[in-house]
C-alpha positions as a Markdown table, in Angstrom:
| # | Residue | x | y | z |
|---|---|---|---|---|
| 1 | Met | 59.3 | 100.4 | 40.3 |
| 2 | Ala | 58.8 | 97.0 | 41.9 |
| 3 | Gly | 57.4 | 95.9 | 38.7 |
| 4 | Lys | 60.6 | 96.8 | 36.7 |
| 5 | Ser | 62.9 | 95.3 | 39.3 |
| 6 | Ser | 60.9 | 92.1 | 39.1 |
| 7 | Met | 61.0 | 92.0 | 35.4 |
| 8 | Arg | 64.6 | 92.6 | 35.2 |
| 9 | Ser | 65.2 | 89.8 | 37.7 |
| 10 | Arg | 63.2 | 87.3 | 35.7 |
| 11 | Gln | 65.0 | 88.3 | 32.6 |
| 12 | Ser | 68.4 | 87.8 | 34.3 |
| 13 | Val | 67.4 | 84.4 | 35.5 |
| 14 | Arg | 66.3 | 83.6 | 31.8 |
| 15 | Asp | 69.4 | 84.9 | 30.5 |
| 16 | Met | 71.6 | 82.8 | 33.0 |
| 17 | Val | 69.5 | 79.7 | 32.2 |
| 18 | Leu | 69.9 | 80.2 | 28.4 |
| 19 | Ser | 73.7 | 80.8 | 28.9 |
| 20 | Met | 74.1 | 77.7 | 31.0 |
| 21 | Leu | 72.3 | 75.5 | 28.3 |
| 22 | Ala | 74.6 | 77.0 | 25.6 |
| 23 | Val | 77.7 | 76.2 | 27.6 |
| 24 | Gly | 76.2 | 72.6 | 28.4 |
| 25 | Gly | 75.5 | 72.2 | 24.6 |
| 26 | Val | 79.1 | 73.0 | 23.8 |
| 27 | Val | 80.4 | 70.6 | 26.4 |
| 28 | Ala | 78.1 | 67.9 | 25.1 |
| 29 | Val | 79.2 | 68.3 | 21.5 |
| 30 | Gly | 82.9 | 68.4 | 22.5 |
| 31 | Tyr | 82.5 | 65.2 | 24.5 |
| 32 | Leu | 80.8 | 63.4 | 21.6 |
| 33 | Phe | 83.3 | 64.5 | 18.9 |
| 34 | Ile | 86.6 | 64.4 | 20.8 |
| 35 | Pro | 88.2 | 60.9 | 20.7 |
| 36 | His | 88.5 | 59.1 | 24.0 |
| 37 | Ser | 91.1 | 56.4 | 24.7 |
| 38 | Ala | 89.8 | 52.9 | 25.0 |
| 39 | Gly | 91.1 | 50.3 | 27.4 |
| 40 | Asp | 92.5 | 50.7 | 31.0 |
| 41 | Gly | 95.1 | 53.2 | 30.3 |
| 42 | Val | 98.1 | 50.8 | 30.6 |
| 43 | His | 100.8 | 51.9 | 27.9 |
| 44 | Gln | 102.5 | 48.7 | 26.8 |
| 45 | Val | 106.1 | 48.5 | 25.7 |
| 46 | Asp | 108.0 | 46.0 | 23.5 |
| 47 | Tyr | 110.9 | 45.0 | 25.5 |
| 48 | Arg | 112.6 | 42.5 | 23.1 |
| 49 | Ser | 115.2 | 44.8 | 21.5 |
| 50 | Ala | 116.1 | 46.3 | 25.0 |
| 51 | Leu | 116.5 | 42.7 | 26.2 |
| 52 | Ser | 118.8 | 41.7 | 23.4 |
| 53 | Ser | 121.0 | 44.9 | 23.9 |
| 54 | Ala | 121.0 | 44.3 | 27.7 |
| 55 | Lys | 122.2 | 40.7 | 27.1 |
| 56 | Arg | 125.0 | 41.9 | 25.0 |
| 57 | Ala | 126.2 | 44.7 | 27.4 |
| 58 | Ala | 125.7 | 43.3 | 30.8 |
| 59 | Pro | 128.6 | 41.4 | 32.7 |
| 60 | Tyr | 126.0 | 38.8 | 34.0 |
| 61 | Pro | 123.4 | 36.8 | 32.1 |
| 62 | Val | 120.3 | 39.0 | 31.7 |
| 63 | Leu | 117.1 | 37.2 | 32.1 |
| 64 | Gly | 113.8 | 37.8 | 30.2 |
| 65 | Pro | 110.6 | 35.9 | 30.1 |
| 66 | Glu | 109.5 | 33.6 | 27.5 |
| 67 | Gly | 106.1 | 32.2 | 27.1 |
| 68 | Leu | 104.1 | 34.4 | 29.5 |
| 69 | Gly | 101.3 | 35.1 | 27.2 |
| 70 | Asp | 99.3 | 38.2 | 26.4 |
| 71 | Thr | 97.8 | 38.6 | 29.7 |
| 72 | Trp | 101.1 | 39.8 | 31.0 |
| 73 | Arg | 101.6 | 43.3 | 29.7 |
| 74 | Ala | 105.1 | 44.8 | 29.7 |
| 75 | Thr | 104.9 | 48.5 | 30.9 |
| 76 | Ser | 108.6 | 49.5 | 31.5 |
| 77 | Val | 112.0 | 48.4 | 30.5 |
| 78 | Glu | 115.4 | 49.8 | 31.4 |
| 79 | Tyr | 119.1 | 48.8 | 31.2 |
| 80 | Arg | 121.4 | 51.3 | 32.9 |
| 81 | Lys | 124.4 | 51.9 | 35.2 |
| 82 | Asp | 123.4 | 53.2 | 38.7 |
| 83 | Lys | 125.2 | 55.9 | 40.5 |
| 84 | Ser | 127.7 | 53.3 | 42.0 |
| 85 | Gly | 128.4 | 51.9 | 38.5 |
| 86 | His | 126.4 | 48.7 | 38.7 |
| 87 | Asn | 124.7 | 47.4 | 35.8 |
| 88 | Val | 120.9 | 47.4 | 36.3 |
| 89 | Trp | 118.2 | 45.6 | 34.4 |
| 90 | His | 114.6 | 46.4 | 34.9 |
| 91 | Leu | 111.4 | 44.9 | 33.2 |
| 92 | Gly | 107.9 | 45.7 | 34.6 |
| 93 | Phe | 104.7 | 44.2 | 34.0 |
| 94 | Val | 101.0 | 44.3 | 34.8 |
| 95 | Thr | 100.1 | 40.9 | 35.7 |
| 96 | Pro | 96.9 | 38.9 | 34.6 |
| 97 | Ser | 95.2 | 40.0 | 38.0 |
| 98 | Gly | 96.0 | 43.7 | 37.4 |
| 99 | Glu | 98.8 | 43.7 | 39.9 |
| 100 | Tyr | 102.5 | 44.9 | 39.4 |
| 101 | Ala | 105.3 | 42.5 | 38.9 |
| 102 | Ala | 109.0 | 43.4 | 37.8 |
| 103 | Val | 112.3 | 41.6 | 37.1 |
| 104 | Glu | 115.2 | 43.5 | 38.6 |
| 105 | Gln | 118.8 | 42.4 | 38.0 |
| 106 | Ser | 122.1 | 43.9 | 39.1 |
| 107 | Asn | 125.7 | 43.1 | 39.8 |
| 108 | Ala | 125.2 | 45.0 | 43.1 |
| 109 | Ala | 125.3 | 43.3 | 46.4 |
| 110 | Lys | 122.1 | 41.3 | 47.0 |
| 111 | Ala | 121.3 | 43.3 | 50.2 |
| 112 | Asp | 121.5 | 46.6 | 48.2 |
| 113 | Val | 119.3 | 45.3 | 45.5 |
| 114 | Leu | 116.6 | 44.0 | 47.9 |
| 115 | Ala | 116.7 | 47.3 | 49.8 |
| 116 | Ala | 116.2 | 49.2 | 46.7 |
| 117 | Val | 113.3 | 47.0 | 45.2 |
| 118 | Val | 111.6 | 45.6 | 48.2 |
| 119 | Pro | 111.7 | 48.5 | 50.8 |
| 120 | Gly | 111.4 | 47.2 | 54.3 |
| 121 | Gly | 111.8 | 43.6 | 53.1 |
| 122 | Ala | 112.2 | 40.7 | 55.6 |
| 123 | Ala | 112.9 | 37.2 | 54.9 |
| 124 | Asp | 109.7 | 35.1 | 54.5 |
| 125 | Gly | 110.9 | 31.6 | 53.6 |
| 126 | Ser | 111.6 | 30.2 | 50.2 |
| 127 | Ala | 109.9 | 29.0 | 47.2 |
| 128 | Pro | 110.9 | 26.3 | 44.6 |
| 129 | Val | 110.5 | 27.6 | 41.1 |
| 130 | Ala | 111.5 | 25.5 | 38.2 |
| 131 | Gly | 113.6 | 23.3 | 40.1 |
| 132 | Arg | 115.5 | 26.2 | 42.0 |
| 133 | Asp | 115.1 | 27.6 | 45.5 |
| 134 | Trp | 114.2 | 31.5 | 45.5 |
| 135 | Glu | 114.2 | 33.3 | 48.8 |
| 136 | Arg | 111.0 | 35.0 | 49.7 |
| 137 | Tyr | 110.8 | 38.6 | 51.1 |
| 138 | Gln | 108.0 | 40.5 | 52.2 |
| 139 | Gly | 108.3 | 44.4 | 52.2 |
| 140 | Asp | 106.2 | 47.3 | 53.4 |
| 141 | Arg | 104.6 | 47.5 | 49.9 |
| 142 | Tyr | 106.1 | 44.9 | 47.7 |
| 143 | Arg | 107.1 | 41.4 | 48.1 |
| 144 | Gly | 109.9 | 39.5 | 46.1 |
| 145 | Leu | 111.5 | 36.3 | 45.1 |
| 146 | Ala | 115.3 | 36.6 | 45.1 |
| 147 | Arg | 118.3 | 34.5 | 44.0 |
| 148 | Gln | 122.0 | 34.9 | 43.5 |
| 149 | Asp | 123.8 | 33.5 | 40.5 |
| 150 | Gly | 127.4 | 34.3 | 40.4 |
| 151 | Ala | 127.7 | 38.1 | 40.5 |
| 152 | Ala | 124.2 | 38.7 | 39.5 |
| 153 | Thr | 121.2 | 39.2 | 42.0 |
| 154 | Thr | 117.8 | 38.7 | 40.4 |
| 155 | Val | 114.8 | 39.8 | 42.2 |
| 156 | Val | 111.1 | 39.2 | 40.9 |
| 157 | Thr | 109.2 | 41.8 | 42.9 |
| 158 | Gly | 105.9 | 43.7 | 43.0 |
| 159 | Ser | 102.5 | 43.9 | 44.5 |
| 160 | Ala | 101.5 | 40.6 | 42.8 |
| 161 | Ser | 100.9 | 37.6 | 44.8 |
| 162 | Tyr | 103.9 | 35.1 | 45.4 |
| 163 | Glu | 102.2 | 32.8 | 42.8 |
| 164 | Glu | 102.3 | 35.4 | 40.1 |
| 165 | Leu | 105.7 | 36.4 | 40.9 |
| 166 | Ala | 106.7 | 32.6 | 40.7 |
| 167 | Gln | 104.9 | 32.4 | 37.2 |
| 168 | Leu | 107.2 | 35.3 | 36.1 |
| 169 | Ala | 110.3 | 33.8 | 37.7 |
| 170 | Gln | 109.6 | 30.3 | 36.2 |
| 171 | Ala | 109.5 | 32.1 | 32.6 |
| 172 | Leu | 112.9 | 33.8 | 33.0 |
| 173 | Lys | 115.5 | 32.4 | 30.5 |
């Protein structure tokens, strides 16, 4: 009896190994023939038409970048009214260093805009950008450059360095 049991055990192990090889072969073939996405997974958007529409609809001069170059990749764009009825413009980017930066504009109060886009933000000095002073804010996760023009608050914010945020701010027209 011990011989039959040992033989069955060896046959079971052999069957299990053959099954695993068959499954491994199917997985390998699937991996080779199923297309894989190239790149870093960043989904770029074309923001130009949304910018044009927002410029026509907003009660303030909506700003968009000019001349940033291909290393700045736009990833999100939106123009909407918030729950308080304020007009909100958002344009997000992946910067050349791989960080996040965004243009946020609204006709809401500056303190409200800053609280929304630079959570925990505290004043951190000022920075001259293209001949204008921008206020610097350092938040819990993001930093920002802010300025008030009439009824519009503009904040350039993100995880990017102040230098990259200043590059984005300088490109705004």
